[in-house]
Backbone of each chain as ProteinMPNN parsed JSONL, in Angstrom:
{"seq_chain_A": "XXXXXXXXXXXXXXXXXXXXXXXXXXXXXXXXXXXXXXXXXXXXXXXXXXXXXXXXXXXXXXXXXXXXXXXXXXXXXXXXXXXXXXXXXXXXXXXXXXXXXXXXXXXXXXXX", "coords_chain_A": {"N_chain_A": [[16.876, -0.213, 14.762], [14.671, -1.494, 12.37], [14.154, -4.513, 10.468], [14.957, -4.203, 7.031], [13.897, -4.986, 4.686], [11.245, -6.734, 3.253], [10.385, -8.553, 1.361], [8.7, -11.411, 0.09], [7.071, -12.158, 2.57], [6.14, -14.739, 4.921], [2.752, -15.616, 4.918], [0.256, -15.257, 7.476], [-2.351, -17.263, 8.609], [-5.5, -16.039, 9.282], [-8.176, -16.717, 9.537], [-10.027, -19.469, 8.112], [-9.284, -19.228, 4.708], [-8.533, -16.578, 4.808], [-5.715, -14.624, 4.901], [-2.776, -12.911, 6.149], [0.015, -10.786, 5.736], [2.641, -8.814, 7.063], [4.469, -5.703, 7.18], [6.472, -3.413, 8.948], [7.443, -0.214, 10.308], [8.404, 2.38, 12.524], [6.263, 4.201, 12.662], [4.471, 3.352, 10.841], [2.593, 0.846, 9.241], [2.16, -1.763, 6.946], [-0.131, -4.017, 5.647], [-0.678, -6.949, 3.839], [-3.52, -8.326, 2.8], [-5.142, -11.254, 2.064], [-8.029, -12.51, 0.733], [-9.602, -15.463, 0.226], [-11.986, -16.572, 0.372], [-14.202, -15.737, -0.89], [-17.175, -15.162, -2.998], [-18.284, -13.024, -0.301], [-21.214, -13.685, 1.588], [-22.513, -11.726, 2.98], [-21.791, -8.403, 4.289], [-18.907, -8.057, 6.443], [-19.186, -7.439, 10.021], [-19.322, -3.936, 10.849], [-16.335, -2.191, 11.822], [-14.01, -0.254, 13.797], [-11.097, 1.793, 14.389], [-8.466, 3.545, 16.088], [-6.381, 4.152, 14.386], [-5.347, 5.667, 11.335], [-6.23, 4.64, 8.029], [-5.292, 3.576, 4.801], [-6.205, 1.99, 1.878], [-5.281, -0.077, -0.851], [-6.599, -1.643, -3.651], [-5.454, -4.557, -4.732], [-6.154, -6.818, -6.104], [-9.096, -8.28, -7.466], [-12.636, -7.701, -6.679], [-14.788, -5.717, -4.636], [-17.238, -4.633, -2.189], [-17.162, -1.639, -0.397], [-17.964, -0.251, 2.65], [-18.878, 2.68, 4.283], [-19.761, 5.417, 6.347], [-22.507, 5.321, 5.808], [-22.549, 4.806, 3.088], [-22.168, 2.832, 0.119], [-19.628, 1.494, -1.744], [-18.545, 0.297, -4.829], [-15.655, -1.354, -5.564], [-12.643, -1.958, -7.424], [-9.686, -3.6, -8.758], [-6.932, -1.466, -8.411], [-8.286, 0.665, -7.331], [-8.61, 2.856, -4.48], [-9.242, 3.255, -0.974], [-9.966, 5.373, 1.867], [-9.77, 5.526, 5.367], [-10.671, 7.434, 7.966], [-9.471, 8.098, 11.333], [-11.102, 6.228, 13.826], [-13.447, 5.857, 12.362], [-16.27, 3.989, 11.579], [-16.322, 1.105, 9.468], [-16.561, -1.316, 6.784], [-16.189, -4.287, 4.723], [-17.268, -6.196, 1.828], [-16.535, -8.929, 0.024], [-16.632, -9.491, -3.508], [-15.622, -11.003, -5.564], [-14.13, -14.325, -5.897], [-11.456, -14.245, -5.007], [-9.73, -11.73, -3.288], [-7.313, -9.22, -2.917], [-5.967, -7.027, -0.66], [-4.105, -4.076, 0.035], [-3.331, -2.807, 2.906], [-2.568, 0.083, 4.585], [-1.442, 1.567, 7.609], [-1.354, 4.158, 10.071], [-1.001, 5.267, 13.376], [1.246, 2.419, 13.975], [-0.366, -0.749, 13.854], [-0.491, -2.165, 16.657], [-1.887, -4.293, 17.63], [-1.89, -6.063, 15.511], [0.661, -7.014, 15.566], [0.799, -8.508, 17.814], [-1.098, -10.475, 17.529]], "CA_chain_A": [[16.511, -0.304, 13.342], [13.938, -2.703, 11.999], [14.592, -5.114, 9.209], [14.788, -3.19, 6.002], [13.325, -5.545, 3.461], [10.262, -7.732, 3.658], [10.144, -9.484, 0.255], [7.391, -12.048, 0.171], [7.07, -12.791, 3.884], [5.176, -15.823, 5.106], [1.459, -15.148, 5.411], [-0.343, -15.888, 8.652], [-3.774, -17.5, 8.386], [-6.314, -15.423, 10.337], [-9.26, -17.69, 9.618], [-9.94, -20.202, 6.846], [-9.474, -18.421, 3.515], [-8.071, -15.194, 4.998], [-4.357, -14.592, 5.42], [-2.214, -11.561, 6.247], [1.43, -10.613, 6.04], [2.825, -7.422, 7.448], [5.774, -5.055, 7.278], [6.248, -2.167, 9.682], [8.543, 0.578, 10.847], [7.976, 2.914, 13.828], [5.004, 4.951, 12.577], [3.769, 2.917, 9.64], [2.474, -0.605, 9.05], [1.422, -2.176, 5.76], [-0.572, -5.412, 5.697], [-1.242, -7.531, 2.619], [-4.561, -9.255, 3.256], [-5.676, -12.049, 0.959], [-9.302, -13.194, 0.987], [-9.883, -16.502, -0.775], [-13.244, -17.167, 0.832], [-15.28, -14.954, -1.466], [-17.716, -13.905, -2.494], [-18.942, -13.073, 1.008], [-22.683, -13.606, 1.468], [-22.923, -10.426, 3.521], [-20.614, -7.674, 4.776], [-18.438, -8.242, 7.815], [-19.687, -6.376, 10.914], [-18.456, -2.744, 10.826], [-15.375, -2.036, 12.912], [-13.266, 0.998, 13.734], [-9.823, 1.789, 15.123], [-7.907, 4.905, 16.121], [-5.388, 4.295, 13.32], [-5.757, 6.009, 9.974], [-6.026, 3.516, 7.103], [-5.486, 3.74, 3.36], [-6.17, 0.664, 1.264], [-5.188, -0.211, -2.306], [-7.139, -2.928, -4.101], [-4.448, -5.16, -5.608], [-6.772, -7.871, -6.915], [-10.475, -8.616, -7.164], [-13.66, -6.66, -6.525], [-15.43, -5.735, -3.317], [-17.972, -3.468, -1.716], [-16.61, -0.968, 0.784], [-19.058, 0.457, 3.324], [-18.48, 3.658, 5.298], [-20.554, 6.65, 6.377], [-23.793, 5.03, 5.149], [-22.414, 4.68, 1.635], [-21.65, 1.559, -0.383], [-18.799, 1.77, -2.919], [-18.028, -0.896, -5.508], [-14.246, -1.088, -5.876], [-11.94, -3.001, -8.17], [-8.232, -3.477, -8.785], [-6.428, -0.133, -8.701], [-8.984, 1.663, -6.52], [-8.143, 3.063, -3.117], [-10.159, 3.925, -0.049], [-9.344, 5.983, 3.035], [-10.574, 5.41, 6.584], [-10.174, 8.299, 9.05], [-9.434, 7.562, 12.696], [-12.354, 5.935, 14.555], [-14.613, 5.825, 11.476], [-16.708, 2.609, 11.327], [-16.251, 0.712, 8.052], [-16.429, -2.753, 6.556], [-16.151, -4.697, 3.318], [-17.877, -7.46, 1.402], [-15.874, -9.313, -1.225], [-17.526, -9.875, -4.607], [-14.929, -12.049, -6.326], [-13.618, -15.388, -5.031], [-10.201, -13.815, -4.39], [-9.483, -10.283, -3.18], [-6.07, -8.875, -2.212], [-5.952, -5.62, -0.244], [-2.89, -3.554, 0.654], [-3.826, -1.904, 3.957], [-1.529, 0.796, 5.338], [-1.955, 2.185, 8.835], [-0.508, 4.932, 10.975], [0.223, 4.602, 13.805], [1.362, 0.963, 13.794], [-1.385, -1.6, 14.484], [0.205, -3.041, 17.612], [-2.703, -5.512, 17.758], [-1.489, -6.991, 14.438], [1.968, -7.597, 15.904], [0.605, -9.458, 18.921], [-2.029, -11.563, 17.203]], "C_chain_A": [[15.787, -1.624, 13.073], [14.58, -3.344, 10.783], [14.203, -4.18, 8.082], [14.174, -3.729, 4.716], [12.375, -6.656, 3.87], [10.144, -8.852, 2.626], [8.788, -10.162, 0.468], [7.31, -12.864, 1.458], [5.961, -13.837, 4.003], [3.843, -15.278, 5.607], [1.006, -15.928, 6.637], [-1.834, -16.074, 8.367], [-4.569, -16.95, 9.562], [-7.548, -16.263, 10.624], [-9.274, -18.391, 8.273], [-10.22, -19.285, 5.645], [-9.039, -16.975, 3.647], [-6.675, -15.223, 5.606], [-3.795, -13.182, 5.34], [-0.71, -11.651, 6.429], [1.702, -9.133, 6.209], [4.287, -7.001, 7.388], [5.535, -3.775, 8.064], [7.556, -1.509, 10.059], [8.049, 1.15, 12.189], [6.59, 3.544, 13.788], [4.034, 4.364, 11.565], [3.752, 1.395, 9.576], [1.676, -0.857, 7.778], [1.133, -3.669, 5.859], [-1.112, -5.807, 4.328], [-2.249, -8.571, 3.073], [-5.173, -9.939, 2.048], [-6.92, -12.788, 1.43], [-9.504, -14.208, -0.132], [-11.16, -17.248, -0.421], [-14.447, -16.457, 0.214], [-16.061, -15.729, -2.509], [-18.384, -14.075, -1.131], [-20.454, -12.926, 0.806], [-23.212, -12.288, 1.994], [-21.675, -9.71, 4.025], [-20.19, -8.177, 6.158], [-19.106, -7.188, 8.709], [-18.769, -5.152, 10.831], [-17.527, -2.718, 12.035], [-14.694, -0.676, 12.756], [-12.02, 0.877, 14.583], [-9.279, 3.212, 15.102], [-6.941, 5.188, 14.981], [-6.038, 4.795, 12.032], [-5.416, 4.832, 9.056], [-6.221, 3.973, 5.663], [-5.264, 2.382, 2.718], [-6.11, 0.77, -0.25], [-5.717, -1.589, -2.679], [-6.175, -3.512, -5.137], [-5.05, -6.215, -6.528], [-8.219, -8.041, -6.494], [-11.4, -7.413, -7.071], [-14.356, -6.837, -5.187], [-16.338, -4.532, -3.155], [-17.281, -2.951, -0.469], [-17.726, -0.108, 1.356], [-18.482, 1.411, 4.364], [-19.42, 4.845, 5.194], [-21.869, 6.471, 5.598], [-23.731, 5.001, 3.63], [-21.775, 3.34, 1.291], [-20.91, 1.854, -1.683], [-18.364, 0.446, -3.54], [-16.617, -0.584, -6.005], [-13.626, -2.269, -6.605], [-10.439, -2.717, -8.143], [-7.82, -2.06, -9.194], [-7.122, 0.963, -7.913], [-8.358, 1.748, -5.13], [-9.298, 3.555, -2.262], [-9.399, 4.36, 1.192], [-10.285, 5.897, 4.209], [-9.979, 6.328, 7.651], [-10.212, 7.577, 10.392], [-10.839, 7.409, 13.265], [-13.611, 5.898, 13.686], [-15.032, 4.365, 11.222], [-16.745, 2.301, 9.823], [-16.235, -0.802, 7.959], [-16.384, -3.026, 5.054], [-16.992, -5.952, 3.109], [-17.218, -7.826, 0.072], [-16.911, -9.783, -2.238], [-16.934, -11.03, -5.395], [-14.394, -13.124, -5.373], [-12.344, -14.985, -4.3], [-10.106, -12.296, -4.419], [-8.176, -10.09, -2.42], [-6.083, -7.373, -1.934], [-4.603, -5.272, 0.376], [-3.326, -2.47, 1.628], [-2.65, -1.247, 4.656], [-2.165, 1.554, 6.486], [-0.888, 3.066, 9.473], [-1.399, 5.41, 12.105], [0.187, 3.098, 13.545], [0.214, 0.239, 14.512], [-0.681, -2.59, 15.407], [-0.56, -4.354, 17.791], [-2.337, -6.533, 16.671], [-0.178, -7.694, 14.798], [1.839, -8.656, 16.983], [-0.173, -10.68, 18.474], [-1.355, -12.625, 16.341]], "O_chain_A": [[16.222, -2.7, 13.484], [15.458, -2.756, 10.151], [13.218, -3.448, 8.184], [13.962, -2.978, 3.764], [12.696, -7.442, 4.761], [9.832, -9.987, 2.985], [7.848, -9.544, 0.968], [7.458, -14.086, 1.449], [4.974, -13.805, 3.267], [3.802, -14.56, 6.606], [1.333, -17.103, 6.805], [-2.502, -15.137, 7.93], [-4.345, -17.345, 10.707], [-7.919, -16.492, 11.775], [-8.585, -17.944, 7.356], [-11.27, -18.646, 5.579], [-9.163, -16.211, 2.69], [-6.47, -15.775, 6.687], [-4.273, -12.356, 4.562], [-0.216, -12.489, 7.184], [1.063, -8.298, 5.569], [5.202, -7.813, 7.524], [4.512, -3.117, 7.877], [8.612, -2.139, 10.122], [7.338, 0.457, 12.917], [5.827, 3.442, 14.749], [2.9, 4.829, 11.447], [4.764, 0.739, 9.823], [0.636, -0.236, 7.558], [2.025, -4.475, 6.118], [-1.908, -5.081, 3.733], [-1.877, -9.585, 3.663], [-5.661, -9.285, 1.126], [-6.885, -13.572, 2.378], [-9.567, -13.84, -1.305], [-11.387, -18.382, -0.845], [-15.565, -16.555, 0.719], [-15.668, -16.836, -2.877], [-18.97, -15.116, -0.836], [-20.91, -12.149, -0.032], [-24.231, -11.785, 1.521], [-20.62, -10.328, 4.173], [-21.012, -8.659, 6.937], [-19.546, -6.152, 8.21], [-17.551, -5.311, 10.752], [-17.886, -3.164, 13.124], [-14.794, -0.035, 11.71], [-11.9, -0.036, 15.4], [-9.596, 3.991, 14.204], [-6.707, 6.348, 14.645], [-7.148, 4.39, 11.689], [-4.438, 4.12, 9.281], [-7.186, 4.666, 5.344], [-4.266, 1.71, 2.979], [-6.793, 1.595, -0.858], [-5.321, -2.591, -2.082], [-6.089, -3.029, -6.266], [-4.519, -6.477, -7.608], [-8.541, -7.957, -5.309], [-11.013, -6.276, -7.341], [-14.494, -7.948, -4.676], [-16.227, -3.545, -3.882], [-16.869, -3.72, 0.399], [-18.356, 0.668, 0.637], [-17.697, 1.006, 5.221], [-19.828, 5.236, 4.101], [-22.283, 7.346, 4.837], [-24.753, 5.156, 2.962], [-20.969, 2.792, 2.044], [-21.492, 2.4, -2.62], [-17.864, -0.432, -2.836], [-16.42, 0.351, -6.782], [-14.03, -3.418, -6.426], [-9.991, -1.721, -7.576], [-8.299, -1.527, -10.195], [-6.609, 2.079, -7.828], [-7.674, 0.831, -4.677], [-10.222, 4.196, -2.762], [-8.35, 3.813, 1.532], [-11.478, 6.167, 4.069], [-8.907, 6.043, 8.185], [-10.903, 6.572, 10.553], [-11.658, 8.326, 13.198], [-14.724, 5.906, 14.212], [-14.235, 3.582, 10.705], [-17.15, 3.139, 9.018], [-15.933, -1.491, 8.934], [-16.523, -2.119, 4.233], [-17.366, -6.656, 4.047], [-17.345, -7.085, -0.903], [-17.923, -10.387, -1.884], [-17.653, -11.926, -5.839], [-14.223, -12.867, -4.181], [-12.155, -15.324, -3.132], [-10.366, -11.661, -5.441], [-7.957, -10.73, -1.391], [-6.193, -6.558, -2.85], [-4.03, -6.053, 1.135], [-3.65, -1.353, 1.225], [-1.822, -1.933, 5.256], [-3.259, 2.106, 6.368], [0.305, 2.769, 9.425], [-2.482, 5.926, 11.828], [-0.769, 2.573, 12.974], [-0.131, 0.581, 15.643], [-0.325, -3.697, 15.004], [0.035, -5.396, 18.067], [-2.461, -7.738, 16.89], [0.06, -8.829, 14.385], [2.65, -9.579, 17.068], [0.052, -11.785, 18.968], [-1.989, -13.614, 15.972]]}, "seq_chain_B": "XXXXXXXXXXXXXXXXXXXXXXXXXXXXXXXXXXXXXXXXXXXXXXXXXXXXXXXXXXXXXXXXXXXXXXXXXXXXXXXXXXXXXXXXXXXXXXXXXXXXXXXXXXXXXXXX", "coords_chain_B": {"N_chain_B": [[-12.48, 16.832, 8.014], [-11.23, 14.65, 5.61], [-11.771, 13.747, 2.135], [-13.281, 10.572, 1.682], [-12.977, 8.453, 0.051], [-11.117, 7.205, -2.62], [-11.115, 5.873, -5.039], [-10.365, 5.301, -8.461], [-8.312, 7.532, -8.9], [-7.311, 10.362, -10.906], [-4.252, 10.027, -12.553], [-1.16, 11.822, -12.138], [1.226, 13.025, -14.357], [4.614, 12.686, -13.819], [7.103, 12.649, -15.05], [7.996, 11.867, -18.456], [6.486, 8.76, -18.967], [6.295, 8.155, -16.271], [3.991, 8.136, -13.72], [1.814, 9.296, -11.074], [-0.542, 8.742, -8.502], [-2.366, 9.84, -5.656], [-3.497, 9.303, -2.273], [-4.547, 10.585, 0.829], [-4.544, 11.019, 4.414], [-4.437, 12.445, 7.66], [-2.031, 11.61, 8.844], [-0.92, 9.848, 7.12], [-0.015, 8.818, 3.898], [-0.645, 7.418, 0.748], [0.8, 6.501, -2.266], [0.328, 5.645, -5.62], [2.529, 4.595, -7.883], [3.342, 4.536, -11.209], [5.524, 3.167, -13.454], [6.359, 3.334, -16.721], [8.458, 3.378, -18.328], [10.41, 1.543, -18.427], [12.792, -1.147, -19.212], [14.927, 0.476, -16.782], [18.07, 1.898, -17.605], [20.014, 2.33, -15.749], [20.269, 2.652, -12.122], [18.112, 5.077, -10.508], [19.393, 8.15, -9.038], [20.355, 7.804, -5.59], [18.079, 8.696, -2.95], [16.721, 10.364, -0.063], [14.466, 10.792, 2.729], [12.709, 12.3, 5.469], [10.42, 10.907, 6.095], [8.962, 7.787, 6.966], [8.787, 4.875, 4.911], [6.887, 2.369, 3.285], [6.73, -0.015, 0.798], [4.795, -1.73, -1.611], [5.059, -4.086, -4.155], [3.168, -3.961, -6.869], [3.078, -4.66, -9.517], [5.262, -6.0, -11.979], [8.937, -6.098, -12.114], [11.855, -5.219, -10.241], [15.0, -3.732, -9.215], [15.916, -3.004, -5.915], [17.703, -0.764, -4.021], [19.514, -0.343, -1.084], [21.379, 0.558, 1.79], [23.832, -0.435, 0.887], [23.085, -2.786, -0.331], [21.622, -4.859, -2.867], [18.5, -5.699, -3.98], [16.478, -8.001, -5.644], [13.249, -7.617, -6.655], [9.803, -8.607, -6.973], [6.362, -8.777, -8.119], [4.223, -8.617, -5.346], [6.179, -8.546, -3.419], [7.595, -6.653, -0.689], [9.145, -3.63, 0.458], [10.939, -1.793, 2.999], [11.637, 1.452, 4.13], [13.502, 3.113, 6.369], [13.324, 6.251, 8.195], [15.155, 8.865, 6.728], [16.96, 7.21, 5.377], [19.097, 6.539, 2.734], [18.079, 5.478, -0.524], [17.197, 3.703, -3.548], [15.799, 2.784, -6.776], [15.747, 0.489, -9.592], [14.092, -0.177, -12.443], [13.209, -3.308, -13.93], [11.451, -4.571, -15.625], [9.347, -3.551, -18.439], [7.041, -2.258, -17.46], [6.269, -1.127, -14.216], [4.536, -1.136, -11.187], [4.222, 0.524, -8.202], [3.167, 0.587, -4.807], [3.386, 2.983, -2.671], [3.596, 3.775, 0.657], [3.573, 6.319, 3.119], [4.553, 7.804, 6.214], [5.262, 10.603, 8.204], [2.748, 12.477, 6.285], [3.665, 13.069, 2.896], [4.221, 16.094, 2.3], [5.409, 17.419, 0.241], [4.561, 15.994, -1.976], [1.966, 16.825, -2.217], [2.126, 19.412, -2.945], [3.489, 19.43, -5.333]], "CA_chain_B": [[-12.513, 15.468, 7.446], [-10.844, 14.555, 4.202], [-12.597, 12.828, 1.354], [-13.182, 9.26, 2.301], [-12.83, 7.395, -0.93], [-10.278, 7.724, -3.69], [-11.338, 5.094, -6.254], [-9.202, 5.333, -9.345], [-8.103, 8.963, -9.132], [-6.544, 10.695, -12.108], [-2.814, 10.089, -12.301], [-0.412, 13.01, -12.565], [2.483, 12.635, -14.997], [5.764, 13.328, -13.166], [7.969, 12.836, -16.209], [7.459, 10.931, -19.452], [6.522, 7.352, -18.571], [6.153, 7.979, -14.817], [2.828, 8.865, -13.217], [1.544, 9.071, -9.655], [-1.796, 9.239, -7.913], [-2.191, 9.79, -4.219], [-4.598, 9.428, -1.317], [-3.924, 10.838, 2.126], [-5.311, 11.481, 5.565], [-3.603, 13.415, 8.392], [-0.72, 11.056, 9.2], [-0.639, 8.742, 6.215], [-0.207, 9.075, 2.459], [-0.323, 6.307, -0.138], [0.97, 6.903, -3.662], [0.454, 4.592, -6.623], [3.453, 5.121, -8.882], [3.421, 3.663, -12.375], [6.677, 3.387, -14.327], [6.181, 2.672, -18.022], [9.661, 3.759, -19.067], [11.443, 0.554, -18.133], [13.667, -1.183, -18.037], [15.879, 1.588, -16.635], [19.449, 1.497, -17.937], [20.777, 2.363, -14.49], [19.4, 3.084, -11.023], [17.981, 6.5, -10.198], [20.287, 8.559, -7.941], [19.749, 7.553, -4.276], [17.461, 9.843, -2.29], [16.229, 10.04, 1.28], [13.443, 11.714, 3.24], [12.447, 11.999, 6.885], [9.24, 10.057, 6.203], [9.066, 6.334, 6.812], [8.147, 4.398, 3.663], [6.738, 0.938, 3.003], [6.297, -0.157, -0.59], [4.316, -3.031, -2.104], [5.235, -4.2, -5.605], [1.881, -4.407, -7.415], [3.267, -5.196, -10.876], [6.593, -5.873, -12.552], [10.137, -6.479, -11.365], [12.799, -4.111, -10.079], [16.026, -3.795, -8.183], [15.809, -2.018, -4.841], [19.034, -0.561, -3.446], [19.575, 0.371, 0.198], [22.356, 0.052, 2.755], [24.842, -1.175, 0.113], [22.579, -4.082, -0.806], [20.766, -4.83, -4.049], [17.469, -6.728, -3.829], [15.602, -8.161, -6.809], [11.888, -7.742, -6.144], [8.754, -8.835, -7.96], [4.999, -8.574, -7.639], [3.92, -9.226, -4.055], [7.225, -8.237, -2.447], [7.53, -5.352, -0.021], [10.367, -3.136, 1.099], [10.746, -0.779, 4.039], [12.693, 2.47, 4.146], [13.459, 3.927, 7.589], [13.524, 7.699, 8.067], [16.469, 9.404, 6.32], [17.84, 6.173, 4.82], [19.196, 6.648, 1.275], [17.603, 4.298, -1.251], [16.752, 3.962, -4.913], [15.336, 1.611, -7.514], [15.984, 0.376, -11.043], [13.085, -1.101, -12.958], [13.711, -4.384, -14.798], [10.419, -4.822, -16.635], [8.875, -2.313, -19.069], [6.081, -1.586, -16.579], [6.333, -1.439, -12.787], [3.597, -0.359, -10.372], [4.572, 0.471, -6.782], [2.251, 1.216, -3.858], [4.276, 3.589, -1.672], [2.919, 4.439, 1.775], [4.472, 7.174, 3.893], [4.127, 8.564, 7.388], [4.067, 11.444, 8.008], [2.326, 12.781, 4.909], [4.635, 13.736, 2.024], [3.643, 17.392, 1.926], [5.991, 17.772, -1.07], [3.732, 15.373, -3.015], [0.707, 17.555, -2.327], [2.41, 20.711, -3.577], [4.088, 19.317, -6.664]], "C_chain_B": [[-12.112, 15.511, 5.964], [-11.884, 13.735, 3.433], [-12.311, 11.405, 1.812], [-12.999, 8.126, 1.304], [-12.028, 7.962, -2.094], [-10.622, 7.098, -5.028], [-10.115, 5.248, -7.161], [-8.956, 6.775, -9.788], [-7.197, 9.189, -10.337], [-5.055, 10.747, -11.791], [-2.209, 11.392, -12.813], [0.897, 12.53, -13.183], [3.636, 13.417, -14.372], [6.858, 13.631, -14.177], [7.522, 11.802, -17.224], [7.604, 9.478, -18.983], [6.398, 7.109, -17.087], [4.973, 8.819, -14.342], [2.527, 8.444, -11.784], [0.147, 9.544, -9.316], [-1.744, 8.978, -6.422], [-3.524, 9.863, -3.476], [-3.939, 9.708, 0.023], [-4.944, 11.234, 3.166], [-4.399, 12.458, 6.324], [-2.175, 12.93, 8.627], [-0.156, 10.13, 8.138], [-0.924, 9.159, 4.785], [0.183, 7.82, 1.695], [-0.289, 6.816, -1.575], [1.075, 5.661, -4.526], [1.336, 5.171, -7.724], [3.611, 4.095, -9.994], [4.599, 4.098, -13.242], [6.412, 2.622, -15.625], [7.353, 3.008, -18.94], [10.785, 2.742, -18.881], [11.779, -0.312, -19.323], [14.623, 0.011, -18.005], [17.291, 1.076, -16.928], [20.337, 1.467, -16.696], [19.857, 2.832, -13.382], [19.251, 4.606, -11.012], [19.027, 6.872, -9.144], [19.618, 8.262, -6.592], [19.159, 8.838, -3.698], [17.024, 9.394, -0.901], [15.228, 11.106, 1.696], [13.177, 11.336, 4.687], [11.291, 11.023, 7.09], [9.617, 8.58, 6.159], [8.301, 5.912, 5.562], [8.055, 2.881, 3.664], [6.122, 0.817, 1.617], [5.889, -1.595, -0.879], [4.472, -3.036, -3.62], [3.947, -4.796, -6.185], [2.036, -5.035, -8.792], [4.72, -5.024, -11.278], [7.719, -6.342, -11.635], [11.101, -5.303, -11.334], [13.915, -4.498, -9.133], [15.772, -2.677, -7.199], [17.169, -1.961, -4.155], [18.925, 0.212, -2.14], [20.649, -0.276, 1.048], [23.385, -0.861, 2.068], [24.404, -2.576, -0.3], [21.642, -3.86, -1.989], [19.796, -6.005, -3.946], [16.655, -6.801, -5.116], [14.19, -8.462, -6.297], [10.897, -7.932, -7.277], [7.391, -8.629, -7.311], [4.753, -9.328, -6.333], [4.975, -8.961, -3.001], [6.991, -6.859, -1.835], [8.932, -4.927, 0.376], [10.034, -1.989, 2.031], [11.925, 0.163, 4.038], [12.564, 3.283, 5.433], [13.703, 5.407, 7.274], [14.978, 8.026, 7.725], [17.442, 8.368, 5.734], [17.903, 6.323, 3.292], [18.801, 5.343, 0.576], [17.297, 4.697, -2.679], [16.28, 2.661, -5.552], [15.851, 1.648, -8.95], [14.969, -0.63, -11.576], [13.731, -2.096, -13.928], [12.734, -4.644, -15.94], [9.953, -3.493, -17.253], [7.914, -1.528, -18.181], [6.253, -2.066, -15.144], [5.317, -0.542, -12.09], [3.951, -0.573, -8.903], [3.501, 1.184, -5.955], [3.104, 1.691, -2.692], [3.443, 4.245, -0.579], [3.951, 5.157, 2.628], [3.773, 7.68, 5.144], [5.351, 9.31, 7.897], [3.761, 11.672, 6.535], [3.463, 13.467, 4.15], [4.021, 15.048, 1.536], [4.174, 17.831, 0.556], [5.183, 17.148, -2.218], [2.448, 16.173, -3.244], [0.915, 18.879, -3.054], [2.825, 20.55, -5.023], [3.043, 18.964, -7.716]], "O_chain_B": [[-12.617, 16.324, 5.19], [-12.762, 13.111, 4.027], [-11.212, 11.097, 2.275], [-12.879, 6.965, 1.694], [-12.255, 9.101, -2.501], [-10.438, 7.737, -6.064], [-8.981, 5.316, -6.688], [-9.335, 7.182, -10.886], [-6.422, 8.316, -10.727], [-4.643, 11.437, -10.859], [-2.682, 11.979, -13.787], [1.599, 11.712, -12.589], [3.643, 14.648, -14.389], [7.459, 14.705, -14.171], [6.729, 10.925, -16.881], [8.7, 9.028, -18.648], [6.395, 5.953, -16.664], [4.943, 10.036, -14.527], [2.936, 7.371, -11.34], [-0.298, 10.598, -9.771], [-1.141, 8.001, -5.978], [-4.518, 10.398, -3.969], [-2.89, 9.141, 0.329], [-6.038, 11.71, 2.861], [-3.664, 13.221, 5.696], [-1.23, 13.718, 8.614], [0.982, 9.675, 8.257], [-1.948, 9.778, 4.498], [1.226, 7.224, 1.965], [-1.221, 7.473, -2.039], [1.819, 4.733, -4.206], [0.947, 6.115, -8.412], [3.966, 2.941, -9.752], [4.665, 5.238, -13.702], [6.259, 1.4, -15.613], [7.247, 2.931, -20.164], [11.953, 3.032, -19.139], [11.113, -0.221, -20.355], [15.07, 0.496, -19.045], [17.654, -0.037, -16.545], [21.284, 0.685, -16.607], [18.777, 3.356, -13.656], [20.146, 5.33, -11.447], [19.503, 5.995, -8.424], [18.408, 8.456, -6.467], [19.678, 9.93, -3.93], [16.965, 8.2, -0.606], [15.152, 12.179, 1.097], [13.393, 10.193, 5.088], [11.193, 10.385, 8.138], [10.495, 8.18, 5.394], [7.292, 6.52, 5.203], [9.017, 2.191, 3.999], [5.123, 1.465, 1.306], [6.545, -2.546, -0.451], [4.06, -2.09, -4.291], [3.671, -5.983, -6.014], [1.211, -5.856, -9.193], [5.341, -4.012, -10.953], [7.496, -6.893, -10.557], [11.159, -4.499, -12.265], [13.804, -5.449, -8.359], [15.454, -1.551, -7.581], [17.717, -2.989, -3.757], [18.323, 1.284, -2.089], [20.818, -1.496, 1.037], [23.755, -1.91, 2.594], [25.233, -3.442, -0.582], [20.971, -2.834, -2.1], [20.212, -7.159, -3.839], [16.195, -5.777, -5.621], [13.974, -9.447, -5.591], [11.121, -7.476, -8.398], [7.285, -8.347, -6.118], [5.037, -10.521, -6.228], [4.711, -9.128, -1.81], [6.283, -6.021, -2.395], [9.803, -5.767, 0.602], [9.016, -1.312, 1.891], [13.075, -0.266, 3.955], [11.621, 4.061, 5.578], [14.226, 5.752, 6.214], [15.906, 7.523, 8.357], [18.634, 8.648, 5.615], [16.871, 6.242, 2.625], [19.146, 4.252, 1.029], [17.154, 5.88, -2.989], [16.353, 1.589, -4.952], [16.317, 2.674, -9.447], [14.991, -1.801, -11.197], [14.673, -1.763, -14.647], [13.138, -4.902, -17.073], [10.143, -2.433, -16.656], [7.953, -0.298, -18.142], [6.369, -3.265, -14.889], [5.241, 0.656, -12.362], [3.976, -1.704, -8.419], [2.995, 2.237, -6.343], [3.496, 0.901, -1.833], [2.672, 5.165, -0.851], [5.06, 4.663, 2.834], [2.572, 7.948, 5.142], [6.412, 8.696, 8.016], [4.429, 11.129, 5.655], [4.141, 14.34, 4.692], [3.382, 15.094, 0.485], [3.485, 18.522, -0.194], [5.127, 17.713, -3.31], [1.913, 16.187, -4.353], [0.002, 19.401, -3.694], [2.555, 21.418, -5.852], [3.374, 18.83, -8.894]]}, "name": "protein", "num_of_chains": 2, "seq": "XXXXXXXXXXXXXXXXXXXXXXXXXXXXXXXXXXXXXXXXXXXXXXXXXXXXXXXXXXXXXXXXXXXXXXXXXXXXXXXXXXXXXXXXXXXXXXXXXXXXXXXXXXXXXXXXXXXXXXXXXXXXXXXXXXXXXXXXXXXXXXXXXXXXXXXXXXXXXXXXXXXXXXXXXXXXXXXXXXXXXXXXXXXXXXXXXXXXXXXXXXXXXXXXXXXXXXXXXXXXXXXX"}
């Protein structure tokens, strides 16, 4: 059995202005990613992963790019990324908070 | 392939003061549940489901009950519910918004 409550776990800094904290079980991982380096001058390079991803925009505004489309998203919006589908974002506001859920678990997030 | 973007989908009213909107892929479902009927006078009856659940508190304050413990949670906190573990909540503030992610997909949410 994993820990059963995460509360406000300590964020890990991924790079300057970007931090992440995670909670996971066996099949499911949720990451809170905070970008405080916005607005980005250009989108991040597209990436993909076998994991399915659903994201909730908790704070801020951003562009989400997938399947040759550009979507402007704000607090309360969600986007879905099927397995192996290339996608990326570009933050518009100085601060953006995304709630990224994945299945299966992003084992790479646990190691990094 | 499912739709790839959810944006701010229309919420469905579950009961007066409680609404839900969902996004899902094949293995993963995220539900945004808005409680505007708080504070609750007492906790909801405990419930359980085979699906794993991770919840992010997007707005408000609540008590989360699981495994004979009571946790006071606020915006930014997370909790994790293992498969088949009884749990419940009691909202403290008039409005609470929870981002509930599940794996596997809550097929019952799609039918109801």
